[in-house]
N, C-alpha and C positions, 0 to 999 in steps of 0.2 A: 682352507686356512690362509693361503696367500692373499686371497681377495679380502678377507677380513683385515689382515695387517695393512694392505694397501689402502683400504677404506679408512681405517683409523689414522693412518699416516696423513692422508689427505684432509680428513676432518680436523686434525689437531691444529691446523693453521687457519681454519675458516672463521670469518666473522659470524656473530650471532645472526641467524636468518632474519632478513627484512630490516636490518639496522645498518647504518652507514659504517663502513669498515674503518673510517678514520675516527669514529667516536666510540664505538663499542665493539668488542670482539671477545671471543672465547677460544681457548686452546687447551690442549692437554700437555702437561709438562711433568717431568720427573725431577723433583728437587734432589740434590746430592749433598749429603751432610759432609762438612769438612771437618775431619777429625783433628782435635787439638793434641799438642805434645804433652799435655799435663798428665801425670801419672797419679795424681791425688784423686782418689775415688770420691771424696766428699765434694770436691769442686768440679767433678767431671761434667755435670750438667748446669753449672752456674752460668757459663757462657757457651753458646753454641753458634755455629755458622753454617749456612747453607749456600750452595751455588744453585741458581734457578734461571731457567731460560724464559724470557718474556718477549714476545713479538720478535723472535729470532736473535735476541741479544742476551748475553750472559751477564748476570748480576750476582753479587755476593751480599748476603744478608748477615749482619753481625748482631747477635741477640744476647741479652742478659735476662736471667730469671727475674720475674717480678711477681710479688705476692699481692695480687689484686684482691684476693679473698681473705678475710680475717680468719683467725683460728676457730672462732665459734660460728663459722658460716653454716647455715642450715638451709636445705632445700625442702619445700613443702610440696607434696604431690597428692593426687587423688588415686585411690585404688579402684578396682573394678566395680565395687559397690558404691562408690561415690564418697567414701569417708576420707578425710584428710589425714595424712601421716607425714612425719618429717624424717629426714635422713641427713646425716653429716657427710659431706663430700670432701673428705680430707685429701684424697688423691688428686682432685681437680686443682687444688691450689698450687701444686708443684709443676704444672704443665704450661703456665703462662709466661710468655717472653715478650720483651719490648726491645727495640733497637733501631738500626738504621741500615740503609743500603750503602755499601762502600762507594766512595766517590761522589756521594750526594749528601752534603752536610746538613741540609734542611729536610732530609727524608725521615719518615716515621714508619716503623714496622711493628705491628702488634699481632702476635700469633699464639694460638693454643697448639702445643706440639705433642700432645698425647694422641695416639692412634691417628697419625697423619698431621698435616699442617692445615690449620683453619684460621683465617683472619684477614687482615688488611695490610696492604703495602701502599705507601703514598710517597711519590717522588716525581720530579719534573712536572708538577701541577697535575698529576694523574693519580687516581686511586684505583688499585686493583684488589679484587677479592680472590682468595685462594681457598679451595675446599678439596678434601680427599675423595677419590673415586672408589666405589665398591662395586663389584668384587674384583676390580683390576689388580693385577699383580704388578710388582716392580715399583711400588710407591708412586703411582700415577695420581695427578691432581688436576682439577679444573682450575684455570686461572682466567679471570675475566675483568674487563675494564668497567669501572663505575663512572658514570657521568655525574658531574656536580648537581645538575638540575634533576637527575633521576637516580638518587642513591638507593632507591628501593629496588633497582634492577637486580634480579638474581637469575641464575642459570635456569632453575626449575620453578620460577614463580608461578603461582596458580593463574594469574591473569595474563601470562605471557602467551599470546595467541600464536606466536611464531614457532613454538616448540612444546610438545607434550611429553611428559616424563615417560609415558608408555612407549614412545617412539625411540627412546634411547636404550642402548644395551646396558650402559652403566648408570648407576644411580649415585647421587651424592650420599655419603655416609651420614646416618643419623643414629646417635647413641641412645635416643629416647624412643621407646616403642610407642607407636601410635595406638591410642585407645579412644573409643567413643566416650563422649561426655553424656551424662544423664540429662534428662529434660530440664532440670532446675540448675544445672551446672554449665558454666560457659568457660572457655579457656581464658586465663588471665596471665599476663606476663608483666612483671614490673622491671623497670630499668633504672639504674643509677649510673650517671656518667661522672667519672673522675677526670679532671683536667690537670695537667702538669703545667705549672707556670713557666717552666724552663723551655717550653716549646715555643 
């Protein structure tokens, strides 16, 4: 058990294999929620704050709830037989937060905070991705730097020859069960980007 803890402690500060440590890195961090003094249960999760360690430095994230999804938001999915069905994801719309990093007025933080933190942090001209670890205990997360010229970089990307997901003891959480698509069906994902003029 000691060797496992020592190995994880050493790996938590290593750069992504084969990449320049000044440009891309990955580490394991444990964000700490900063509890507010508000006793109003309705506004308890309107504003939240987290303390997070990135590259050996502590940062405080101040976040406000943002409703990115409309009330009539519907998700369309395929069942095992290939038939399309829809479902309303009301719980998803209450998990999204946007804010900034304390001390960095031009910073931007966008996180999905249900079942761990998942999203992007941008400050000091650097963008970081954060994703929860499973089955790690203690609220552990991957945090990794994204380079501007390679924003498709992900910790467990399929085309990442430096690291295979089978080699890792921890897997990034995925709330969507993987299902094979039929011969006539292919995976499709639509994306709408909403920009805030105030940024």
